[in-house]
KOLMIVO-819882 format. One record per atom (N, C-alpha, C, O, CB): residue number from 1; atom name; x, y, z. Coordinates in Angstrom, 1 decimal. Atoms other than C-alpha are relative to their C-alpha. Glycine has a CB too. Layout:
REC    nr   atom        x        y        z
REC   NUM     CA        X        Y        Z
...
//
This chain:
REC    nr   atom        x        y        z
REC     1      N     -1.4      0.2     -0.3
REC     1     CA    -12.5    -19.8      0.7
REC     1      C      0.8     -0.6     -1.1
REC     1      O      1.8     -0.1     -1.5
REC     1     CB      0.1     -0.8      1.3
REC     2      N     -0.7      0.7      1.1
REC     2     CA    -11.6    -22.2     -2.0
REC     2      C      0.3      0.8     -1.2
REC     2      O      1.3      0.8     -1.8
REC     2     CB     -0.7     -1.3     -0.3
REC     3      N     -0.1     -0.8      1.2
REC     3     CA    -12.2    -19.7     -4.7
REC     3      C      1.1      1.0      0.2
REC     3      O      1.8      1.4     -0.8
REC     3     CB     -1.3      0.7     -0.3
REC     4      N     -1.1     -1.0     -0.2
REC     4     CA     -9.7    -17.3     -3.1
REC     4      C      1.4     -0.6     -0.2
REC     4      O      2.3      0.1     -0.5
REC     4     CB     -0.1      0.6      1.4
REC     5      N     -1.3      0.7      0.2
REC     5     CA     -6.9    -19.9     -3.4
REC     5      C      0.3     -0.3     -1.4
REC     5      O      1.4     -0.4     -1.8
REC     5     CB      0.0     -1.3      0.8
REC     6      N     -0.2      0.4      1.3
REC     6     CA     -7.4    -20.8     -7.0
REC     6      C      0.8      1.0     -0.8
REC     6      O      1.8      0.5     -1.4
REC     6     CB     -1.4     -0.2     -0.7
REC     7      N     -0.8     -0.8      0.8
REC     7     CA     -6.1    -17.7     -8.7
REC     7      C      1.5      0.0      0.4
REC     7      O      2.4      0.1     -0.4
REC     7     CB     -0.5      1.4      0.1
REC     8      N     -1.3      0.1     -0.5
REC     8     CA     -3.0    -17.8     -6.5
REC     8      C      0.7     -1.3     -0.5
REC     8      O      1.8     -1.2     -1.0
REC     8     CB      0.1      0.1      1.5
REC     9      N     -0.6      1.3      0.4
REC     9     CA     -2.3    -21.5     -7.2
REC     9      C      0.3      0.0     -1.5
REC     9      O      1.3     -0.4     -2.0
REC     9     CB     -0.9     -1.1      0.4
REC    10      N     -0.1      0.1      1.4
REC    10     CA     -2.9    -21.2    -10.9
REC    10      C      1.0      1.1     -0.6
REC    10      O      1.7      0.8     -1.5
REC    10     CB     -1.4      0.2     -0.7
REC    11      N     -0.9     -1.1      0.5
REC    11     CA     -1.0    -17.9    -11.4
REC    11      C      1.4     -0.4      0.1
REC    11      O      2.3      0.1     -0.6
REC    11     CB     -0.3      1.3      0.8
REC    12      N     -1.4      0.5     -0.1
REC    12     CA      2.2    -19.6    -10.2
REC    12      C      0.4     -0.7     -1.2
REC    12      O      1.6     -0.7     -1.6
REC    12     CB      0.1     -0.9      1.2
REC    13      N     -0.4      0.8      1.2
REC    13     CA      2.1    -21.8    -13.3
REC    13      C     -0.6      0.5     -1.3
REC    13      O     -0.4     -0.1     -2.3
REC    13     CB     -0.5     -1.4      0.2
REC    14      N      0.8     -0.5      1.1
REC    14     CA      0.1    -19.6    -15.7
REC    14      C      0.9      0.8     -0.9
REC    14      O      1.8      1.6     -0.5
REC    14     CB     -1.1      0.8      0.5
REC    15      N     -0.6     -0.9      1.0
REC    15     CA      1.4    -18.1    -18.9
REC    15      C     -1.0      1.1     -0.4
REC    15      O     -2.2      0.8     -0.2
REC    15     CB      0.4     -0.9     -1.3
REC    16      N      1.0     -1.1      0.3
REC    16     CA     -0.2    -14.8    -20.1
REC    16      C     -1.1     -0.5     -1.0
REC    16      O     -2.2      0.0     -0.8
REC    16     CB      0.7      1.1     -0.6
REC    17      N      1.0      0.4      0.9
REC    17     CA     -2.0    -16.6    -22.9
REC    17      C     -1.1     -1.0      0.6
REC    17      O     -2.0     -1.3     -0.1
REC    17     CB      0.6     -0.6     -1.2
REC    18      N      0.9      0.9     -0.7
REC    18     CA     -3.7    -18.9    -20.4
REC    18      C     -1.0      0.6      0.9
REC    18      O     -1.6      0.0      1.8
REC    18     CB      0.8     -1.0      0.8
REC    19      N      0.9     -0.8     -0.9
REC    19     CA     -5.9    -16.2    -18.8
REC    19      C     -1.3     -0.7      0.2
REC    19      O     -1.9     -0.7      1.3
REC    19     CB     -0.2      1.3     -0.5
REC    20      N      1.3      0.7     -0.1
REC    20     CA     -9.1    -18.2    -19.5
REC    20      C      0.0     -1.2      0.8
REC    20      O     -1.1     -1.6      1.3
REC    20     CB     -0.5     -0.3     -1.4
REC    21      N     -0.1      1.2     -0.8
REC    21     CA     -7.9    -21.2    -17.6
REC    21      C     -0.5      0.2      1.4
REC    21      O     -1.2     -0.6      2.0
REC    21     CB      1.4     -0.5      0.0
REC    22      N      0.4     -0.3     -1.4
REC    22     CA     -8.4    -19.5    -14.2
REC    22      C     -1.5      0.0      0.1
REC    22      O     -2.2     -0.5      1.0
REC    22     CB      0.6      1.3      0.5
REC    23      N      1.4     -0.1      0.0
REC    23     CA    -12.0    -18.6    -15.1
REC    23      C     -0.7     -1.4     -0.1
REC    23      O     -1.7     -1.7      0.5
REC    23     CB     -0.5      0.9     -1.1
REC    24      N      0.6      1.3      0.2
REC    24     CA    -12.8    -22.1    -16.3
REC    24      C      0.2     -0.9      1.2
REC    24      O     -0.7     -1.7      1.5
REC    24     CB      0.7     -0.7     -1.3
REC    25      N     -0.2      0.8     -1.2
REC    25     CA    -11.2    -23.7    -13.3
REC    25      C     -1.0      0.4      1.1
REC    25      O     -1.6     -0.4      1.8
REC    25     CB      1.4      0.2      0.5
REC    26      N      0.9     -0.5     -1.0
REC    26     CA    -13.3    -21.5    -11.0
REC    26      C     -1.4     -0.5     -0.3
REC    26      O     -2.1     -0.9      0.6
REC    26     CB      0.0      1.5      0.1
REC    27      N      1.4      0.5      0.4
REC    27     CA    -16.5    -22.4    -12.9
REC    27      C     -0.1     -1.5      0.2
REC    27      O     -1.2     -1.9      0.7
REC    27     CB     -0.2      0.4     -1.5
REC    28      N      0.0      1.5     -0.2
REC    28     CA    -15.6    -26.1    -12.8
REC    28      C     -0.2     -0.3      1.5
REC    28      O     -1.0     -1.2      1.8
REC    28     CB      1.2     -0.6     -0.6
REC    29      N      0.1      0.3     -1.4
REC    29     CA    -15.1    -26.0     -9.1
REC    29      C     -1.4      0.5      0.6
REC    29      O     -1.9     -0.2      1.4
REC    29     CB      1.1      0.7      0.8
REC    30      N      1.3     -0.5     -0.5
REC    30     CA    -18.3    -23.9     -8.4
REC    30      C     -1.1     -1.0     -0.3
REC    30      O     -2.0     -1.2      0.5
REC    30     CB     -0.3      1.3     -0.7
REC    31      N      1.1      0.9      0.4
REC    31     CA    -20.4    -26.5    -10.3
REC    31      C      0.3     -1.4      0.5
REC    31      O     -0.5     -2.3      0.2
REC    31     CB     -0.1      0.1     -1.5
REC    32      N     -0.3      1.3     -0.5
REC    32     CA    -18.7    -29.5     -8.7
REC    32      C     -0.7     -0.4      1.3
REC    32      O     -1.0      0.5      2.0
REC    32     CB      1.6     -0.2      0.1
REC    33      N      0.6      0.4     -1.3
REC    33     CA    -20.2    -31.5     -5.9
REC    33      C      0.9      0.4      1.2
REC    33      O      2.1      0.5      1.0
REC    33     CB     -0.2     -1.6      0.0
REC    34      N     -0.7     -0.4     -1.2
REC    34     CA    -19.1    -30.6     -2.4
REC    34      C      1.2     -0.9      0.3
REC    34      O      2.3     -0.4      0.6
REC    34     CB     -0.9      0.0      1.3
REC    35      N     -1.1      0.9     -0.2
REC    35     CA    -16.9    -33.7     -2.1
REC    35      C      1.2      0.3     -0.9
REC    35      O      2.3      0.2     -0.5
REC    35     CB     -0.5     -1.5     -0.2
REC    36      N     -1.0     -0.3      0.9
REC    36     CA    -15.0    -32.8     -5.2
REC    36      C      0.7      1.4      0.3
REC    36      O      1.9      1.5      0.2
REC    36     CB     -0.5      0.1     -1.5
REC    37      N     -0.6     -1.3     -0.4
REC    37     CA    -14.6    -29.2     -4.0
REC    37      C      1.0     -0.2      1.1
REC    37      O      2.0      0.5      1.2
REC    37     CB     -1.2      1.0      0.4
REC    38      N     -0.8      0.3     -1.1
REC    38     CA    -13.1    -30.5     -0.8
REC    38      C      1.4     -0.6     -0.5
REC    38      O      2.4     -0.2      0.0
REC    38     CB     -0.6     -0.9      1.0
REC    39      N     -1.3      0.6      0.5
REC    39     CA    -10.5    -32.6     -2.7
REC    39      C      0.8      1.0     -0.8
REC    39      O      2.0      1.0     -0.6
REC    39     CB     -0.4     -1.2     -1.0
REC    40      N     -0.8     -1.0      0.8
REC    40     CA     -9.6    -29.7     -5.0
REC    40      C      0.6      1.0      1.0
REC    40      O      1.7      1.4      0.9
REC    40     CB     -1.0      0.8     -0.9
REC    41      N     -0.5     -0.9     -1.0
REC    41     CA     -9.2    -27.4     -1.9
REC    41      C      1.2     -0.6      0.6
REC    41      O      2.2      0.1      0.8
REC    41     CB     -1.1      0.3      1.1
REC    42      N     -1.2      0.6     -0.6
REC    42     CA     -6.8    -29.9     -0.3
REC    42      C      1.1      0.0     -1.0
REC    42      O      2.3      0.2     -0.6
REC    42     CB     -0.4     -1.5      0.4
REC    43      N     -1.0      0.0      1.0
REC    43     CA     -4.9    -30.2     -3.6
REC    43      C      0.7      1.3     -0.2
REC    43      O      1.9      1.4     -0.4
REC    43     CB     -0.5     -0.6     -1.3
REC    44      N     -0.5     -1.3      0.2
REC    44     CA     -4.5    -26.5     -3.9
REC    44      C      0.8      0.4      1.2
REC    44      O      1.9      1.0      1.1
REC    44     CB     -1.2      1.1     -0.2
REC    45      N     -0.8     -0.3     -1.2
REC    45     CA     -3.4    -26.1     -0.3
REC    45      C      1.3     -0.8      0.1
REC    45      O      2.3     -0.2      0.5
REC    45     CB     -0.8     -0.4      1.3
REC    46      N     -1.2      0.8      0.1
REC    46     CA     -0.9    -28.9     -0.8
REC    46      C      1.0      0.7     -0.9
REC    46      O      2.2      0.7     -0.7
REC    46     CB     -0.3     -1.5     -0.4
REC    47      N     -0.8     -0.7      1.0
REC    47     CA      0.4    -27.1     -3.9
REC    47      C      0.7      1.3      0.6
REC    47      O      1.8      1.5      0.4
REC    47     CB     -0.8      0.3     -1.2
REC    48      N     -0.5     -1.3     -0.6
REC    48     CA      0.8    -23.8     -2.0
REC    48      C      1.1     -0.4      1.1
REC    48      O      2.0      0.4      1.2
REC    48     CB     -1.1      0.7      0.7
REC    49      N     -1.0      0.4     -1.0
REC    49     CA      2.8    -25.7      0.7
REC    49      C      1.2     -0.7     -0.6
REC    49      O      2.1     -1.0      0.1
REC    49     CB     -0.7     -1.0      1.0
REC    50      N     -1.1      0.6      0.7
REC    50     CA      5.1    -27.1     -1.9
REC    50      C     -0.1     -1.5     -0.1
REC    50      O      0.9     -2.2     -0.4
REC    50     CB      1.3      0.4      0.6
REC    51      N      0.1      1.4     -0.1
REC    51     CA      3.8    -30.6     -1.5
REC    51      C     -1.0     -0.6     -1.1
REC    51      O     -1.3     -1.8     -1.0
REC    51     CB     -0.5     -0.5      1.4
REC    52      N      1.0      0.4      1.0
REC    52     CA      1.4    -30.8     -4.5
REC    52      C      0.4      0.5     -1.4
REC    52      O      1.5      1.1     -1.5
REC    52     CB     -1.4      0.4      0.4
REC    53      N     -0.2     -0.5      1.3
REC    53     CA      1.1    -30.0     -8.1
REC    53      C     -1.3      0.4     -0.7
REC    53      O     -2.4      0.0     -0.2
REC    53     CB      0.8     -1.0     -0.9
REC    54      N      1.2     -0.3      0.7
REC    54     CA     -1.3    -28.6    -10.6
REC    54      C     -0.7     -1.3     -0.6
REC    54      O     -1.9     -1.4     -0.7
REC    54     CB      0.3      1.0     -1.2
REC    55      N      0.5      1.3      0.5
REC    55     CA     -1.6    -32.2    -11.9
REC    55      C     -1.0     -0.6      1.1
REC    55      O     -2.0     -1.2      0.8
REC    55     CB      1.1     -0.9     -0.3
REC    56      N      0.8      0.5     -1.0
REC    56     CA     -3.0    -33.1     -8.5
REC    56      C     -1.4      0.7      0.1
REC    56      O     -2.4      0.2      0.4
REC    56     CB      0.7      0.1      1.4
REC    57      N      1.3     -0.8      0.0
REC    57     CA     -5.6    -30.3     -8.7
REC    57      C     -0.9     -0.5     -1.0
REC    57      O     -2.1     -0.7     -0.8
REC    57     CB      0.3      1.5     -0.2
REC    58      N      0.8      0.6      1.1
REC    58     CA     -6.8    -31.6    -12.0
REC    58      C     -0.5     -1.4      0.3
REC    58      O     -1.6     -1.7     -0.1
REC    58     CB      0.7      0.0     -1.3
REC    59      N      0.4      1.3     -0.3
REC    59     CA     -6.9    -35.1    -10.7
REC    59      C     -1.2      0.0      1.0
REC    59      O     -2.0     -0.9      1.0
REC    59     CB      1.2     -0.8      0.6
REC    60      N      1.1     -0.1     -0.9
REC    60     CA     -9.3    -33.9     -8.0
REC    60      C     -1.3      0.5     -0.6
REC    60      O     -2.3      0.4      0.0
REC    60     CB      0.4      0.9      1.2
REC    61      N      1.2     -0.6      0.7
REC    61     CA    -11.7    -32.3    -10.5
REC    61      C     -0.9     -1.2     -0.5
REC    61      O     -0.4     -2.2     -0.8
REC    61     CB      0.4      0.9     -1.2
REC    62      N      0.9      1.0      0.6
REC    62     CA    -14.8    -34.2    -11.7
REC    62      C      0.4     -0.3     -1.4
REC    62      O      0.6      0.6     -2.2
REC    62     CB     -1.5      0.4      0.1
REC    63      N     -0.5      0.4      1.3
REC    63     CA    -13.7    -36.1    -14.8
REC    63      C      1.4      0.4     -0.3
REC    63      O      1.9      0.2     -1.4
REC    63     CB     -0.9      0.7     -1.0
REC    64      N     -1.4     -0.3      0.1
REC    64     CA    -10.2    -34.9    -14.2
REC    64      C      0.3      1.1     -1.0
REC    64      O      1.4      1.1     -1.6
REC    64     CB      0.9     -1.2     -0.2
REC    65      N     -0.1     -1.0      1.0
REC    65     CA    -10.7    -31.9    -16.5
REC    65      C     -0.8      1.2      0.3
REC    65      O     -1.8      1.1      1.1
REC    65     CB     -0.3     -0.6     -1.4
REC    66      N      0.8     -1.2     -0.1
REC    66     CA    -12.1    -28.4    -16.8
REC    66      C     -1.3     -0.2     -0.8
REC    66      O     -1.3     -1.0     -1.8
REC    66     CB      0.8      1.2     -0.6
REC    67      N      1.2      0.0      0.7
REC    67     CA    -15.6    -27.9    -17.9
REC    67      C      0.2      0.5     -1.4
REC    67      O      1.0      1.5     -1.6
REC    67     CB     -1.1      0.8      0.7
REC    68      N     -0.2     -0.4      1.4
REC    68     CA    -15.8    -27.6    -21.7
REC    68      C      1.2     -0.5     -0.7
REC    68      O      1.5     -0.2     -1.8
REC    68     CB     -0.1      1.5      0.0
REC    69      N     -1.3      0.5      0.7
REC    69     CA    -12.5    -29.4    -22.3
REC    69      C     -0.3     -1.2     -0.7
REC    69      O      0.6     -1.8     -1.3
REC    69     CB      1.1     -0.2      1.1
//
């Protein structure tokens, strides 16, 4: 479920040259602990409802960054 929300959320703020960001975000979330995945899911849902931001999504990630960053 969470993976289906990521492309939508990121595509709203994505530039064409940022295509790799979505893949890295999905990989980061896949490898994150369940607790972190739940926080990211909530942040993405909040963003879709207009009550959140991409900054909140990154704040919910382990280390507050994408893997490999």
